[in-house]
C-alpha positions in Angstrom: -11.2 -62.9 95.8 -9.2 -59.9 95.5 -7.3 -60.4 98.7 -5.9 -63.5 97.4 -4.9 -62.1 94.3 -3.1 -59.5 95.7 -1.3 -61.9 98.3 -0.1 -63.9 95.0 1.3 -61.1 93.7 3.1 -60.2 96.7 4.9 -63.3 96.9 5.8 -63.2 93.3 7.5 -59.9 93.7 9.3 -61.0 96.4 10.5 -64.2 94.6 11.5 -61.8 91.6 13.4 -59.5 93.9 16.7 -61.3 93.8 19.9 -59.2 94.2 22.1 -58.8 91.1 25.0 -60.8 92.7 22.4 -63.9 93.2 21.5 -63.4 89.2 25.3 -63.2 88.3 26.2 -66.3 90.5 23.0 -68.0 88.7 24.3 -66.7 85.0 27.6 -68.4 86.0 26.3 -71.5 87.1 24.0 -71.6 84.3 27.0 -71.1 81.7 29.2 -73.4 83.5 26.9 -76.2 83.3 26.1 -75.5 79.5 30.4 -75.5 79.0 30.7 -78.8 81.0 28.3 -80.6 78.7 30.0 -79.1 75.6 32.8 -80.5 76.7 31.6 -83.4 77.9 29.7 -84.0 74.3 33.1 -83.4 72.5 34.8 -85.9 75.0 32.5 -88.8 74.0 32.6 -87.9 70.1 35.9 -88.2 70.2 36.4 -91.2 72.0 33.6 -92.8 69.9 35.3 -91.3 66.7 38.5 -93.1 67.7 36.7 -96.4 68.4 34.9 -96.6 65.3 38.0 -95.5 63.3 40.3 -98.4 65.2 37.6 -100.8 63.8 37.6 -99.7 60.2 41.7 -99.7 60.7 41.8 -103.3 62.0 39.5 -104.5 59.1 41.9 -102.9 56.7 45.1 -103.3 58.1 44.3 -107.1 57.8 44.0 -106.7 54.1 46.8 -104.4 53.3 49.5 -105.2 50.6 53.0 -104.5 50.8 54.4 -100.9 50.0 55.2 -100.9 46.1 58.4 -99.9 45.5 59.3 -97.7 42.5 62.8 -96.8 43.1 66.1 -99.2 42.8 69.1 -97.3 44.9 71.7 -99.9 43.3 70.6 -99.2 39.5 70.2 -95.7 40.5 66.6 -95.6 38.7 63.2 -94.4 39.6 60.3 -95.7 37.7 57.3 -94.3 38.6 54.4 -96.8 39.5 50.8 -95.1 38.8 49.1 -97.3 41.3 51.3 -95.5 44.2 48.3 -92.8 44.4 45.8 -95.5 44.5 47.8 -97.2 47.5 47.5 -94.1 49.4 43.8 -93.3 48.7 43.0 -96.8 49.7 44.9 -97.9 52.5 46.5 -94.9 54.1 44.9 -91.3 53.5 41.8 -91.7 55.8 44.1 -92.7 58.7 46.2 -89.2 58.3 43.8 -87.0 58.5 43.8 -86.3 62.2 47.6 -86.0 62.5 48.6 -84.0 59.1 48.0 -80.1 58.6 44.7 -79.4 60.1 42.7 -76.2 60.0 43.0 -73.6 62.7 39.8 -74.9 64.2 40.7 -78.3 64.2 44.0 -77.6 65.7 42.5 -75.8 68.4 39.9 -78.5 69.2 43.3 -81.1 69.0 45.0 -78.8 71.6 42.0 -79.0 74.2 41.1 -82.5 73.6 44.7 -83.5 73.8 45.3 -81.5 77.5 45.6 -82.9 81.1 42.3 -81.0 82.2 40.3 -81.5 79.5 40.8 -85.2 79.6 40.6 -85.4 83.5 37.2 -83.5 83.3 35.9 -85.9 80.1 36.6 -89.1 81.6 37.8 -90.0 85.1 39.7 -93.3 84.0 40.5 -92.8 79.9 43.0 -91.2 78.3 43.9 -90.5 74.6 47.3 -90.2 73.8 48.3 -88.9 70.6 51.6 -89.3 68.2 51.7 -86.7 65.7 53.9 -87.3 62.7 57.5 -85.9 62.9 57.5 -85.9 66.3 61.0 -86.6 68.1 60.8 -89.5 70.8 61.4 -87.1 73.4 58.3 -85.0 72.5 56.2 -88.3 72.5 57.4 -89.2 76.0 56.7 -85.6 77.6 53.1 -85.6 75.9 52.4 -89.1 77.2 53.9 -88.4 80.7 52.4 -85.1 81.2 48.9 -87.0 80.4 49.9 -89.8 82.8 51.4 -88.7 85.4 54.7 -90.0 84.6 58.0 -89.3 86.2 61.2 -88.7 84.5 62.4 -92.2 85.3 59.1 -93.7 84.0 59.2 -91.6 80.5 62.6 -93.2 79.9 61.5 -96.6 80.8 59.0 -96.2 78.0 61.4 -94.8 75.8 63.7 -97.8 76.7 61.3 -100.4 76.5 60.1 -99.4 72.8 63.8 -98.9 71.6 64.3 -102.3 72.5 62.2 -103.9 70.3 64.1 -102.9 67.4 67.9 -102.3 69.0 69.2 -100.9 65.4 66.8 -97.6 65.7 66.5 -95.3 68.2 64.0 -93.3 66.5 61.3 -94.3 64.1 59.1 -97.0 65.9 56.9 -94.5 67.7 53.8 -95.2 65.2 51.6 -91.8 64.7 48.3 -92.5 65.9 45.7 -92.1 68.8 46.1 -94.4 71.7 43.3 -95.1 74.0 44.2 -96.3 77.6 43.8 -96.4 81.1 44.8 -93.4 83.3 46.9 -95.1 85.2 48.5 -97.0 82.2 52.2 -97.9 82.9 55.3 -97.1 80.7 55.1 -101.1 80.0 52.0 -101.1 79.1 51.9 -98.1 76.4 55.3 -99.5 75.3 53.7 -102.7 74.3 50.6 -100.4 72.8 52.6 -98.3 70.4 55.0 -101.2 69.3 52.2 -103.2 68.4 50.9 -100.8 66.1 54.1 -100.0 64.7 54.7 -104.2 64.0 51.2 -104.2 62.5 50.8 -101.2 60.5 54.6 -101.0 59.1 56.1 -104.2 59.3 53.4 -106.4 58.0 53.4 -104.0 54.5 57.3 -104.7 54.5 58.1 -108.5 53.7 61.5 -109.4 52.4 61.2 -108.4 48.7 60.7 -104.8 50.0 63.4 -105.0 52.2 65.8 -106.6 49.5 65.3 -103.2 47.6 65.5 -101.0 50.5 65.8 -102.1 53.9 63.2 -100.6 56.6 65.7 -99.0 58.6 67.0 -96.7 55.5 63.4 -96.2 54.4 62.4 -94.9 58.1 65.3 -92.5 58.0 64.5 -91.4 54.5 60.6 -91.1 55.9 61.7 -89.1 58.8 63.4 -86.5 56.6 60.1 -86.1 54.3 58.1 -86.2 57.4 59.9 -82.4 58.7 60.8 -81.4 55.2 57.6 -81.7 53.4 53.5 -80.5 53.8 51.4 -83.4 52.2 52.2 -87.0 50.4 52.6 -85.2 46.8 54.9 -82.7 48.3 56.7 -85.8 50.1 57.1 -87.6 47.0 58.4 -84.6 45.1 60.9 -84.1 47.6 61.7 -87.8 48.0 62.6 -87.4 44.1 65.2 -84.7 45.1 66.7 -86.6 47.8 67.3 -89.8 45.9 68.9 -87.5 42.8 71.3 -86.4 45.5 72.4 -89.6 46.9 72.6 -91.1 43.4 75.4 -88.6 42.8 76.8 -88.9 46.5 75.9 -85.2 46.7 75.3 -84.3 50.5 71.7 -83.7 51.0 72.0 -80.5 52.9 68.7 -80.6 54.9 67.9 -78.1 57.4 65.8 -80.4 59.3 68.7 -82.5 60.3 70.6 -79.6 61.4 67.6 -78.9 63.7 67.8 -82.1 65.0 71.4 -82.0 65.5 71.4 -78.2 67.1 69.0 -79.8 69.7 71.1 -82.6 70.7 73.8 -80.4 71.7 71.5 -78.1 73.8 69.5 -78.6 77.2 66.2 -77.2 77.6 65.4 -75.8 74.4 62.9 -76.7 71.5 63.3 -79.5 69.7 62.8 -78.0 66.6 65.1 -75.1 66.7 65.4 -72.6 64.1 68.5 -73.4 62.3 71.2 -70.4 61.3 74.0 -70.4 59.0 76.5 -71.2 61.6 74.8 -74.4 62.3 76.0 -75.9 58.8 79.3 -76.4 60.7 77.9 -78.6 63.8 80.1 -81.1 64.7 77.6 -84.0 64.3 76.8 -87.3 62.4 73.2 -85.9 61.4 74.6 -83.0 59.9 73.7 -83.6 56.3 75.6 -80.5 55.1 78.9 -81.7 56.2 78.3 -85.8 55.7 77.5 -87.5 53.0 74.4 -89.9 52.7 71.6 -90.4 54.8 72.0 -89.7 58.7 72.4 -92.6 61.3 69.3 -92.9 62.3 65.7 -91.3 62.0 65.4 -88.0 63.0 61.5 -88.2 63.6 59.0 -90.7 63.9 57.4 -91.0 60.2 53.9 -91.7 59.0 52.7 -94.1 56.7 52.3 -91.7 54.0 56.3 -90.6 54.5 57.2 -94.1 54.6 55.3 -94.8 51.0 56.9 -91.6 49.5 60.3 -92.7 50.1 59.9 -95.7 48.3 57.9 -94.0 45.5 59.4 -90.7 44.6 58.3 -88.5 41.4 60.9 -88.9 38.8 62.7 -85.4 38.5 65.5 -83.8 37.0 65.5 -81.0 40.0 68.2 -81.2 42.4 67.3 -78.3 44.6 64.1 -77.0 46.1 62.1 -74.6 48.5 59.0 -73.7 49.8 57.5 -69.9 49.2 55.3 -68.1 51.7 52.3 -70.0 50.7 54.0 -73.3 51.2 54.4 -73.8 47.3 57.0 -75.9 46.4 59.7 -74.6 43.9 62.6 -76.6 42.6 65.6 -75.9 40.2 68.1 -78.2 38.2 70.7 -76.1 38.6 72.0 -74.0 41.9 72.4 -70.9 39.7 68.5 -71.4 38.8 67.8 -72.0 42.4 69.2 -68.9 43.8 67.4 -66.8 41.2 64.4 -68.6 42.4 65.0 -67.6 45.9 65.8 -63.9 44.9 62.6 -63.8 43.1 60.4 -64.9 46.2 62.2 -63.3 48.9 65.0 -60.9 47.5 67.8 -62.6 48.2 69.7 -66.2 48.1 69.4 -67.9 51.0 
């Protein structure tokens, strides 16, 4: 009996005497398996969440009433509608949660789940394409093209197909949303998907009685400005009130977001939203709202539903100037002198 016990002990010692290199490889393999499991689980959750949200949105979309309108450009009058916040809360807010101002953790997860390597690992056949509010059409085409392996020609085909749906616009129809599709989807197929979402989400809320007050093209241009200038829905409505005030008195809008758009159009290979400088105020471009009166000729970005709603329903205000402090707080003033004083108080100098 003692011999058998000794034999078993010898075998155990031989098995357990594994080299450090082998142990390290085992640990790496173990950690890798856990990581793959976590990433796969995250992918399944993301796709499931997308499908559930899609079902909810389809049900709500069929019952979404037209946009309310509380501004009259002809009479130069803003009459606040208390139902606007209710409309936002019931018909819009839940669908913008994944596209606007995420926390750092959610932003990190978003970046990971939208990366090509992650999506290839998570699913051999499916891809989730995301359009964020305020992106230019070129940004959308680049993001989609990178995930789907499109050539430059295919990316341009995608842009052209979407633009053909509304020849009077060059921006504004690439609806911010998550789009679940096949990895081999063609530019034409994705263009149909994006256009369908725009038609179902925006056009169904924009009947003739709304367009008679503010044409859709004008609303999209206005909303695109808010998308680049504001932080949230309330901020959008406050800035919308100031922009309408400037339009009512034929004052140049003087918006830095339009300078960014014009500056990026002039440069090749630079960022799509470059930081504007004082010299940029003299750029020769129809999108330079420091030099030109009125709204830009077309949208400068692709707006969300809340930006469109805010453009149609500004907050009534006497303010004519505004800025955001270092904590993203909205600060406005009635006069330019007060505006400069506020800037000096917050930043130590007028800007």
